[in-house]
C-alpha positions in Angstrom: 156.1 65.5 126.3 158.9 67.5 128.1 158.8 70.4 125.5 155.1 70.6 125.8 155.1 70.7 129.4 157.9 73.5 129.4 156.1 75.5 127.1 152.7 75.4 129.2 154.9 76.4 132.1 156.5 79.4 130.1 152.7 80.5 129.1 152.0 80.4 132.5 154.5 83.0 133.8 154.6 86.4 132.8 157.6 88.4 133.4 157.1 91.8 135.6 158.4 93.8 132.7 155.8 92.3 130.4 153.0 93.8 132.8 150.8 96.6 131.3 151.6 100.1 132.9 149.5 101.4 135.4 147.5 104.4 133.7 148.1 107.5 136.1 146.5 110.6 136.4 148.1 113.7 137.7 146.1 113.9 140.8 147.5 110.6 142.0 150.9 112.2 141.9 149.9 114.6 144.9 149.8 112.7 148.4 146.4 112.4 150.0 147.9 114.2 152.9 149.5 116.9 151.1 148.6 120.6 151.8 146.3 122.4 149.4 148.4 123.8 146.3 147.9 126.7 144.8 145.2 126.6 142.2 146.7 126.1 138.5 145.1 125.3 135.1 143.3 122.1 134.3 144.8 119.6 132.2 144.0 120.4 128.4 143.8 117.7 126.1 140.9 119.3 123.4 142.9 120.9 121.1 140.3 123.4 120.2 141.2 125.3 123.0 144.9 125.7 121.8 144.5 129.2 120.6 143.3 130.6 123.9 146.8 128.8 125.5 148.8 130.1 122.8 147.7 133.6 123.5 148.7 133.4 127.0 152.4 132.7 125.9 152.7 136.4 124.8 153.5 137.5 128.5 156.6 137.1 130.8 157.8 133.7 131.9 156.0 132.8 135.3 157.6 131.8 138.5 156.6 128.1 139.8 154.8 128.5 143.1 155.9 125.1 144.7 159.0 124.1 143.4 159.4 121.4 146.4 155.8 119.8 146.7 155.5 116.5 148.4 155.5 113.3 146.2 154.1 110.1 146.4 156.9 107.6 147.3 154.7 104.6 146.3 154.8 105.6 142.7 158.9 104.8 142.7 159.7 101.9 140.2 156.3 101.5 138.8 155.6 101.0 135.3 153.3 103.9 134.5 151.3 105.5 131.6 150.6 109.1 131.6 149.1 111.6 129.4 150.4 115.2 129.1 152.4 118.0 127.3 156.3 118.3 126.5 158.4 121.0 127.0 161.4 120.7 125.5 164.9 120.7 127.5 167.0 119.2 124.9 166.9 119.0 121.0 168.9 117.0 118.4 170.5 118.7 115.3 167.5 116.6 113.5 164.8 118.7 115.6 164.1 115.6 117.7 163.4 116.1 121.4 165.1 113.9 123.6 164.9 115.6 127.4 161.8 117.4 128.3 159.5 118.1 131.2 156.1 116.3 131.2 153.4 118.6 132.2 149.4 118.4 132.7 148.7 121.2 130.7 150.0 123.2 127.4 152.3 126.0 128.0 153.4 124.8 131.4 156.9 126.2 132.4 156.7 128.9 129.6 154.5 131.6 130.0 151.6 130.2 132.2 152.3 129.5 135.8 154.3 126.2 136.1 152.7 123.6 138.0 154.2 122.2 141.5 157.1 120.1 141.2 154.8 116.7 142.0 152.7 117.7 138.6 156.2 117.6 136.5 157.9 114.5 135.2 161.6 115.3 134.0 161.8 112.6 130.9 164.6 111.2 128.7 164.4 109.2 125.9 166.2 107.8 123.0 163.0 108.0 120.6 162.6 111.8 120.8 159.7 113.7 119.5 159.8 115.8 116.4 159.7 119.9 117.7 156.6 120.4 115.1 154.6 117.9 117.0 154.6 119.5 120.8 151.6 121.2 120.4 149.6 118.2 120.9 149.0 115.9 124.1 151.2 112.7 124.5 151.2 109.3 126.4 154.3 108.5 127.9 155.2 105.0 129.3 158.2 103.9 131.5 159.2 103.1 134.8 158.7 106.1 137.4 161.3 107.4 139.6 160.6 109.6 142.7 163.5 111.8 142.3 163.7 115.7 142.3 165.6 117.6 139.2 165.7 121.2 138.6 166.0 123.2 135.2 165.6 126.6 133.9 162.1 125.7 133.3 161.3 124.6 136.7 161.7 121.8 139.3 160.3 118.3 139.0 159.4 115.8 141.5 159.7 112.7 139.2 161.7 111.1 136.6 161.3 109.0 133.8 163.4 107.1 131.0 160.3 107.0 128.6 160.0 103.7 126.7 157.3 104.7 124.8 155.9 108.2 123.7 153.1 108.5 121.2 150.1 111.0 120.5 147.4 111.1 123.1 143.7 110.2 121.8 140.6 110.5 123.3 
């Protein structure tokens, strides 16, 4: 009888770490009272537009317009799921990207204007993503940190130690 009662109690309590992540949009990462930001490229998840984005990469590197954009403090510590693109910062000898900037559109931080810092997440992961897969969008999941970081590619307003990384599917 005690065993059955214990099993029932365990099945009724779900630990916080097991909760489903909140699916976040890039717009939700901008505070509602933030001043308007410079126009930026819309998120692209339709790979048929990939050739146009790649063509834009032939020019010189662009400068980030808002490297210290306001962030949403309420996102700190939340378990989130976010779609976007990977801009590599660190690659292993095996060709796995283990540190990257996560951005809302393909080519950001390379040759098209990088988005404001509140539209960039600095991600570290033990999983890694192979370099030859970076032209496609991905989902990342993990705890969001509201903390700025800077790299040669741009400034990020958020950070995450990604627990899951997998291809985005519409």
